[in-house]
N, C-alpha and C positions, 0 to 999 in steps of 0.2 A: 475638809473633812471628807469626801467622797474620795478623793484621790488617793488618802491613807488608808482607807478602807480597801481600796484595790489593791495596793501595795502590799497590806497584812495579807490579803486571802492568797496573793501569787506566793509571797513567801512561805505561808503555812502551806500550800500546795507543794513547791518544790522540796521544801525542807522535810515533809509527811512522804514524799516519793523517794527521797534518799534514805531515809530510816526505812522504809517498807523493802527497799532492795536489799538495803546490808544487813536486814535482820533476817532475810533468807538465808543467807548463808552459803547457799549453792544456786547456781542457775547451770541448768543442764550438767554438762561434765565440769565446768568452770567454778570455782569458789569465789564468791564475792569479795571486795575488799573489806577490811574490818574497821571499826570505828576508829581506831589508830591509824590507820593508812590514810582515811579521810580527813582526819584532823591534820596529820604531819603535810598531806599534799594540798589542802586549802591553806595552810600558815605558808607553806614554800610560795603557792599562788599568790596570795596577796603580798608577799615580800617583794616579788617580782614585779607585782604591777605597782606599789608603793616607791621603790627606788625609781623606775622607768618614769613615773609620775613627777616627783620630786625632780630629777634633773630635768625633764622635759619643761618643767615651770621655772626652773634656775635659767633655762635658756630662752624659752618662748615670752615670759613676761616684760624681761629687760630688752630685748631684742625687739618685739612689738611696740614698746614705748619709745625706744631709741629711733627708730624709723619714721616717727610722727616730727620730730625736732625738725626746726628750720634747717634748712641746708642738705638733711638725711631723707628727705619724703621721697623722691625718686627713687631710692632704694627700695622702698615698701613692694612695689610689685613682683620684683625679683625675688626678694627675700620670701613673701608670702608664695609666689608660684612655686618657688625651690621645696617649701615646707610640703606644700600640696603635691609633691610627688610623692612623698610617704603615706599618702590616703589613697591616691590613684593605682600605687603598685598593689596586687594582693599580698596579703600580710605574710602568707606564706613565702612569697617570692622575696619578699625581704629580709626575713629570718634567713632564708634558705642562702642569700647572698650573703650575710653578716657570717654565716660560718667556715667559709674558705680563707675570709679577711681575718676575722678574728680568733678562727678556730672553734672547735665546740667545747660548749660549756655555757655557765651563766651567763658570762660579759656578752657575748653573741646575742642573744634573747633580749636582755633588756636594752641593748644598742637599738636592735631593730624595734623594740617596742617604744622606744624614744621617739625615735623616726616616724613610728606609725601615729604616734600619740600628741606631735608637737603642733601640728596645723591649728586644733582648736583654740589652742591656749595664745599662740601667736596672733592667729587672727580675732579673739577677741580683745587682746591687749590693744592691739592695733585699733579697732573698732571702738573701743570703750573711749577713747583718748579724741581719737578724730570727730567725733558725736557730740562731744561736749559744745555747749553753746558759746560761740565766740565772744556773745554779748559780756556773757561769764567771765572770761579770761580779761578782756578789755575793762571789767569793772574793777578786778583784781589790781590790774595795772595802775587804774586810777586810784587806787589807795595806797599805791606805794609799795606793792610787793614785787619784789625780783622774781626772776624764771624759777631759781629753787623753790621758794616758797610759794609760788604757783602751781607748782607742781606737787609738793609735799601737804600742801592745805587744800587745794582744790582740786586739782585733775585726778590724784589717786585716790582720794575718798569718794570722789562720783564714779571713778572707773573699777572701782575694786568689785560691784555684785557682776559687772560683766566680766571681769577677767576670773573671778571665781566662779560663773557659769561655764567659762572655757575648761576652769579645772575638771570641773565636775564631767561635762562631756566627754574630755579626755580620758578621764577615769574610767567612765561606765565603755567606751567602746575601746580599751585596751585590757578588758578581763577578759573576752572572747579570745582575740588572738593569742594572749598569753597562754593557752592550751597548746600552741603548737611549739612551745619553747621545748617541749621534751624532745622534738625532732633533731634538735641541736645540742644535745645535750643537758637542756634545764631539766625543772622539774615541776611540782605543781599538778592541779587536775585534769591536765590534758593527758597525763600517764593512765589514769582511770579510762578516759574517754576512749584513747585509743586503742586501749586494753581490749575493750569493747568491740571497737571495729575491726580489729583482727581476728577476735573471736567471733565476730557476727553474731553477737549478744546484743541485743537491744537494750535488755535491762542493765548489763554491766556499762552501756554506752550513757544509758540514764543517771546511773551512780555518779558518773562523772560530770555532764552536762547539767543536771539539777543544781548542785550547789555552786556550778559555775555562774550559772542565771541567778541565783538565789544572792552570790556575792554581788554580781554588777547592781541588782535592784538596791541592796543594801546600801550598799558605798552611796549610790546615786542619791538616794533619799538623805543617808548623814550630811552628805555636801550640799544638799539644798537647802537643809538647815544651818549651815553655816554659811551659805549664801545670804539667806534672809536674816541672818545674824550680824552679818558684814553689811546689809544696805543701810544707808543714813535714813533717818525716820523721815526726811523729808519725801524721800524718793518712795519710801513705803505709803507713805499718805496717798502720792501720784500713783 
C-alpha cells in the first residue's frame, strides 16, 4: 500500500509539473509545446518503447530458455555476455552507431533500443529456468512426463514471474534512452526535452522530461500488476 501511495504521489507531481509548464504558454522568448504536441510525442514515445520491448522479448525469452537446454549450456556465457554489451555501451553511442548502419529514421532507434533492453529479458529468462529446484524436474520425470511436457507444465509456469520481471525492467530502462531517438530521426518526448536543452530553458526541458518519467513509472506499475497476476498461487504464498 505504501509503495502504491509513493508511486501515485510521484505521478501526480510529474503530471502536475507538465500541466503547469504547458499552461504557461510561453517561457522567456520561447513558446511551450501545446497539449496536442505532448500527446502526439507521448504516443510516439510509447510506440517506440512498445515495439522495442516486444522485439526484445521475442528474442530474449526463447534464447534465454534455449541456452538452458542440455548440450547448449556452454553457450550461455557468450550469449549473455554479448547481450551485456548493449548495457555497458552508453545508450547515446548505441543509437549513434545504428544511424550510419541503418540510416536515419525510426528503424535505427528501435534496433538500438532492442539492443539496450535485451539483457534483462535474456538474463531473467535464463535464470528463471536454471534456478528451478532439480528435485521438481526429477519428480516430473518420475511421473512419466517427457521433456516438452516438463517445459510446458512445470518450467514455464514457474519461470513466468521472473521472465515478466525482466520484461518490466527492460521496459522501464528503455523509456529514458528512447528520448535520444530524435537524434537519429525518430520522434517522441525527446523532441521536447532537447528543444529545451538547445534553448537553455529548464522549464521546457521539464515539459519533456516529466512526462517521460511519468511514463516509466506508470508502465513499471502496470507491468508489476501483470507480473503478480502471472505468479502461480503457490509462489505468491511463498
